[in-house]
C-alpha positions in Angstrom: 87.9 26.2 100.8 90.1 27.3 98.3 91.5 31.1 97.9 89.5 31.9 95.3 86.3 30.8 97.1 87.4 33.0 100.1 88.1 35.7 98.1 84.6 35.7 96.2 83.3 35.3 99.8 85.0 38.2 101.7 84.3 40.6 98.6 80.8 39.6 98.5 80.3 40.5 102.0 82.4 43.7 102.0 80.4 44.8 98.9 77.2 44.0 101.0 78.4 46.2 103.8 79.6 48.9 101.4 75.9 49.5 99.7 74.3 49.8 103.3 76.8 52.0 104.5 76.3 54.2 101.1 72.5 53.8 101.4 72.5 55.6 105.4 73.6 59.0 104.5 70.5 58.9 101.9 68.0 57.5 104.4 69.3 59.8 107.1 68.7 62.7 105.1 65.1 62.0 104.8 65.1 61.0 108.5 66.0 64.6 109.2 63.4 66.2 106.9 60.7 63.9 105.8 59.0 66.4 104.0 56.0 67.0 106.6 55.3 69.8 108.5 52.2 67.8 110.3 53.6 66.1 113.6 51.6 62.8 112.9 53.0 62.5 109.5 56.6 63.7 110.2 57.0 60.5 112.5 55.0 58.2 110.4 57.0 59.2 107.4 60.3 58.8 109.7 59.3 55.2 110.8 58.4 54.5 107.2 61.9 55.2 106.0 63.8 53.6 109.1 61.7 50.6 108.2 62.5 50.6 104.3 66.3 51.1 105.2 66.1 48.1 107.6 64.4 46.0 105.3 66.7 46.9 102.0 69.3 45.9 104.5 68.0 42.5 105.5 67.5 41.8 101.6 70.9 43.0 100.6 72.2 40.8 103.3 70.1 37.8 102.5 70.1 37.6 98.9 72.6 35.6 96.8 75.3 37.0 95.1 74.4 37.6 91.5 70.7 38.9 93.1 72.4 41.1 95.2 74.4 42.5 92.4 71.4 43.5 91.0 69.4 44.6 93.5 71.9 46.4 95.8 73.7 48.2 93.0 70.1 49.2 91.6 69.8 50.8 94.8 73.4 52.6 94.2 72.8 53.8 91.0 69.3 55.0 91.9 70.9 56.8 95.0 73.7 58.1 93.0 71.7 59.5 90.0 69.4 61.5 93.1 72.6 62.6 94.2 74.0 64.0 91.1 71.4 65.9 90.1 70.6 67.2 93.7 74.5 68.3 93.8 74.0 69.9 90.1 70.6 71.7 91.1 72.1 73.0 94.5 75.9 73.8 93.8 76.3 73.3 90.0 79.5 71.6 89.4 81.4 70.1 92.1 84.3 67.7 92.9 81.5 65.3 93.8 80.1 64.7 90.4 83.1 62.1 89.4 82.8 60.2 92.6 78.5 60.1 91.6 79.5 59.2 88.0 82.3 56.6 88.6 79.3 54.9 91.4 77.0 54.7 88.2 79.5 53.3 86.2 80.3 50.7 88.9 76.5 50.1 89.2 76.2 49.4 85.8 79.1 46.8 85.7 77.7 44.8 88.8 74.2 44.9 87.6 75.2 43.7 84.3 77.3 41.1 86.1 75.0 38.7 86.6 73.6 38.6 82.7 77.7 37.8 81.7 77.9 35.2 84.3 74.7 33.7 83.2 75.6 33.8 79.6 79.0 32.2 80.4 77.6 29.2 82.2 75.5 28.4 79.3 78.3 28.2 77.1 80.1 25.5 78.9 
């Protein structure tokens, strides 16, 4: 393997693990308070969120790189927008806002990267 291929492989897996770890607090938030007072629905929703996190994690790990960029960073985009709105509603302007704005911008970059790569391959 060339150094470029090794770097691409490592960065791809680090990004995958980063997305999985980033999503964990969001699913943990819903795990701790799934939104139901009824005991049965409380556990049904908890199991649903646990399975959903597991499925998202598996999909993130098995997708090809460009599909992962679209899927994984779409999840990061949605979670960042959610957290940004939640922070704004609960606490007003905080020091965490720039972090989530940066994550939104980075998500747009990776989501659009697959389109740029496809266009570049067509031009050759």
